[in-house]
N, C-alpha and C positions, 0 to 999 in steps of 0.2 A: 502492500501499501505506500502512497506515495503523499505527499503535502507540499501544500503550497502559503508561503505569507504573502498575502496580496496587499497592496498599497504603500511602498516604502517610499519614503520623500525626504529625508533626513540620511547623516552619516551613520548617526548612532544606530539609526535602524538597520544598515550595512553591517556594522558589527554585530548587531543581535543575531541577524541572521548567520552570519559567519561563526558564532558559538555554537548556537542549533543544529547549521546545516540542514535545513529543509532541503527537498529535492527541487523546488522553484521558488522565485519570488520574484513578487507583479509590482510592475511600475503601470500606474495609470496614467494613459495620454488622453482618457478622454474629457470633455467638456463638461464643468459644472461640477465634478469632483473637489471636494475641498484637500484631496491627495496627490491633485495631479499636477504631472511632474512635466519638464519641457524635455526637448532633446540634450540639452548639454548637463541638464541636473542626471537625467537617466544616464548618460556617458560616464560622468562624473562616479555614480554609484555603482556602477557594472564594473569600473576600475578597481574599485574597493570590495568587492564583491569575491569572496572564495569562487575560484572559477569552477567546483563542483558543483555549484548551485547554477542551474539554469535560469535565467531572469525571461520573462515573459511578460509583453507589452500589451497593456489591454485598451482596446480602444473599442468605439459607439457609432457607427454607420461614418466610418473616418474615408475621406479620398483614399482608392489601392494607390496612388503615385507616393502619399507620405508614410502609407504602413511600410511601404517595399523601403523608401530610403531610411525608416527607423531600423529596419532589418540589416538592410546593406550596412548603415553605420557600426555595428557588431554591440548597440547597447542590450538587444533581443536575440533570444535563441528560439522564439515561439511567440505565436501572435494568438490574443485571445480576442472572441468576438462577442460585444454584449449589445449589440443593436437589434436591427431588423433583418439583419446579413440572411439572404439567400440561397440556396445554390449557386444559380448563375453567379454571384457575388463573389462565392467563395471559389466559384472555379477561375472567375478572373485575376481574382487575388494571386492564385496557384502559378496562374501562367507567369504574373508579374514578379514574382517571387525566381520563378525559375529563369527568368530574364535578367536576373541581377547578377554581376560579374560575380564568379564564387560562389554563388548560391545553388544549391539544388534545391528540388522540389522537398526532400525529405531532411532536407537541413532546418528547414522553419516549418516544425509541426501548425497546424491551426486547429485552437479549441475553441469550441462553437457552445456559450453559455444559453443556455434553454430555461425558460419562464416556467415553472412547473404549477399549472394549473387545475389538473386532472392526470387522470394515469395515462390519458392520452397524449398528453405533452411528453410523456418518457418513453412511449411506445414508437413515436414517430420521429423519435430524434435523428433517426438513423440515414432520414430522407435526405437530410443536410451531410453534402460530403466532406465533413471535418474527420480530423484525425482523433481527436476525444471531444469529451460533452463534458458540460457541465452544468451540473440543474440545480438552479438558486430559486430563489424566492423573488417574485416581480421580477423589477429592472436590474437586480444586484444590489449590492450597496444598503440593503434594507435594515441589515444586522435580526433579522427573524427568520428564521425559517419554514420551509414547507413542510407540507404534511408528507413526514416519512413514510406513513403507512403506504403512501401512493407507491413510492420506490421498493418498499418490501413486497407487494402484490405484483408490480410488473416484473420484480426478479423471480418470484417465485413460478409465475406463468411463463417464466422462460422468454421474455420479451424486451430485455435489454438491449441496446445495440449492442453490434459484434464488438464495437471499439472500445477504447479505455473511457469510464465515466468516472466523473468527480462530482461530490456533493459539496455544496456551498451553501450560506447562508445562516447567520445565526449560531455560527459554532463557536465554542468557549470553551476554556480548560475542564470545565465542569459537565458540560454534556458531550462532548468529544467522544467517551465512553460508547454512547450510546448510537453514534452515528459509524462509528468503528464497528459495531454489531452488525451493521448494515452490509459490511464486508465491498464499499465500492471499490475501485481502483484507486482513488485521490480523494482527498479532503481540503477545500481550499478555505483561507482563515482570512480574514481583512479587520473588522471590528472588534471581533471576539480577540484579539491580539493588542489589543490598546488599554490605557487607560488615559483617562481625559484626553483621549482623541490623539494622541501618539502611541507607535509602538512600544510594547513593553516588553523589556527582554525576558524576565521571569517567565509570563505567560507563552513568549515563544517556544521559549525551550521546556516549559510544560505539553505545550500541545506538541511539538516535534516529538518527544519523548514518548506521549502517550500512543503515537501511533509507531514510532519503532518498537515500542514493547508489545505492540499486537502484531507486528510480522516477524 
């Protein structure tokens, strides 16, 4: 099981993930987020973050050339889409990424966030040609969980997408055990790794250790 700590924007955040060593660390490029970073900040943080941690850029309905340029810069190694991006958009994004010098399709995996409103939201996620799927509550960043029983029932029915799936939304050190029990491929945490709006090194370590202890 993998774990991603999302929403890094300070040097202290980079130091905290280096201490805990999650699998992924996320930079938010989407407008409107209080955790939003610009490319210069992302590059600076990427240089500070341990090379064993893959960095992920979070975008929402962004122009494809912009995403390509961020990937080409080396600031991120994966793309997470949190908007209304459809299959056609993702196919065009793949083409753009492959056209970048030095990048291959498999070099930059695409993660598609899916807003879970019903079991069907999970069952039909695979119709979007992403490399991984992230099931979240609403448009993401709500700090609230979706109905975990929906994930449990879809999984029991054998209807999860064939590719890796992550769970996000309202994950905290206190409730992560219940989400680990659902046995997703990964867990994504943002506000649950914070205290007073900034990343908390102790919470990050507790979250990562919980996942590591379960795998």
